[in-house]
Each structure stands twice: as C-alpha cells, then as structure tokens.
C-alpha positions in Angstrom: 8.7 -16.1 2.2 6.4 -13.2 2.3 2.6 -13.6 3.1 -0.1 -13.6 0.6 -1.3 -10.3 1.8 2.4 -8.9 2.2 2.5 -9.8 -2.0 -1.3 -8.4 -3.1 0.3 -5.2 -1.2 2.9 -4.3 -2.9 1.6 -5.1 -6.1 -1.3 -3.2 -6.0 0.2 -0.4 -4.4 3.6 -1.6 -7.4 0.4 -0.4 -10.1 -0.6 2.5 -8.4 2.8 4.2 -8.6 3.4 2.7 -12.0 0.0 4.2 -13.3 -0.8 7.5 -11.8 -4.5 7.9 -12.7 -4.8 5.0 -10.1 -2.8 6.8 -7.4 -5.6 9.2 -6.0 -7.3 5.6 -4.7 -4.1 4.1 -3.1 -4.0 7.6 -1.1 -7.4 7.5 -0.4 -7.4 4.3 1.6 -4.6 5.2 3.2 -6.3 8.5 4.3 -9.0 6.6 5.0 -9.6 5.7 9.3 -7.7 2.6 9.4 -5.0 3.5 7.1 -4.8 0.1 5.8 -4.5 -0.8 2.3 -7.1 -3.5 1.2 -5.6 -5.4 -1.8 -8.6 -7.0 -3.4 -10.8 -3.5 -2.8 -8.3 -1.7 -4.5 -7.6 -3.9 -7.4 -11.3 -3.7 -7.6 -11.4 -0.3 -7.7 -8.9 -0.4 -10.4 -11.2 -2.7 -12.4 -14.2 0.0 -11.8 -12.4 2.7 -13.4 -11.2 1.1 -16.9 -14.5 -0.8 -17.2 -16.2 2.2 -17.4 -13.8 3.8 -19.8 -14.9 4.8 -23.0 -12.7 5.0 -25.0 -9.9 3.4 -22.9 -7.2 6.1 -21.6 -3.9 5.7 -23.2 -2.1 4.3 -20.4 -4.8 1.3 -19.9 -3.2 -1.2 -22.4 0.0 -0.8 -20.4 -1.9 -1.5 -17.4 -3.6 -4.9 -18.8 -0.1 -5.8 -20.3 1.0 -5.7 -16.7 -1.5 -7.7 -15.3 -0.7 -10.5 -18.0 3.1 -10.3 -17.2 1.7 -11.1 -13.9 -0.7 -13.8 -14.4 0.3 -17.6 -13.4 -2.1 -19.9 -15.6 -0.1 -22.8 -14.6 0.2 -22.2 -11.2 -2.3 -20.8 -7.9 -1.0 -17.4 -6.3 -1.6 -14.5 -4.9 -1.1 -12.2 -7.3 -2.7 -14.2 -10.1 -5.6 -14.6 -7.3 -5.9 -11.2 -7.1 -6.0 -10.2 -10.3 -8.7 -12.8 -11.2 -11.1 -12.5 -8.2 -11.0 -8.3 -8.0 -10.3 -7.6 -11.8 -11.6 -10.0 -14.5 -14.5 -11.9 -12.2 -15.6 -8.2 -11.6 -15.1 -7.3 -15.3 -17.3 -10.6 -16.7 -19.9 -9.5 -14.7 -19.9 -5.5 -15.3 -23.3 -4.3 -16.9 -22.3 -4.8 -20.8 -19.8 -7.4 -20.2 -18.8 -6.4 -23.8 -17.1 -3.0 -22.3 -14.0 -1.7 -24.2 -11.7 -3.0 -21.8 -12.9 -6.4 -21.5 -12.6 -6.3 -26.0 -8.4 -5.4 -25.0 -7.9 -7.9 -22.9 -4.3 -10.0 -23.9 -4.7 -13.5 -24.5 -4.5 -15.2 -20.5 -6.7 -12.7 -19.1 -9.0 -13.0 -21.9 -8.8 -16.6 -21.6 -9.6 -16.1 -17.6 -12.4 -13.5 -18.7 -14.0 -16.1 -21.0 -13.9 -19.1 -17.9 -15.5 -16.8 -15.6 -18.1 -15.4 -18.0 -19.5 -18.8 -19.2 -17.6 -18.9 -22.5 -15.5 -21.9 -23.5 -12.1 -21.7 -24.4 
C-alpha cells in the first residue's frame, strides 16, 4: 500500500493538473531548489488563493466539489486529513472567515469548517 505522503502528493498534484489556475503553484515547488512536492504546503497555497477570491472564479465550485467527494467523515485517512488541515482549518482562521469561499463550501466541508471555527453542527 502507498504511504500517506505518496497518496497526498498524488492527490494535490492531480488537483493542480485538473485545475490549471493552480498549476503554477505545483510548478513553483518542482522548480525550487529541492524539486520536491510538499503536499500540505501546496494544499495550503490552494486555500490561500481561493480564500482571497472575490468573486470566486468559475472553476472553484468544481474544485470544492472535488474536495467534498474525497473528504471522508467516517474514517481518518490521509486525503481527508490534508483537506482538513491544509484547506479547511486555514480557511476557518482567515481574516473574515466569512469569505466567499467559506460560504460556498459543500455540506461535509462546511461541517468541518464549522467544527474548526468553533461552531456546532
């Protein structure tokens, strides 16, 4: 079975290829002096870009839906962890946690966002 690091690296790299507006972030990591993909950092970069959008670009809804489809509320797994730790948690602490991106989260991601921001389900 693949390691958690391998799974998360593949996941974020695929996101960057599926959503071309994010690809430059992946390319920047690969072109860095270490030429290493840092999946948690890359997912955090995705969050920062999206959290600052107003209005949201058209591809963001599909991106959030992709995260929703890969977020497991029943089991602790590497993909759900990277989504929670590097996307949802930072989004919940973003100045103005009522950002447009936060208001557009699908149900499972919204529930995780509410937990991270201290709101009850």
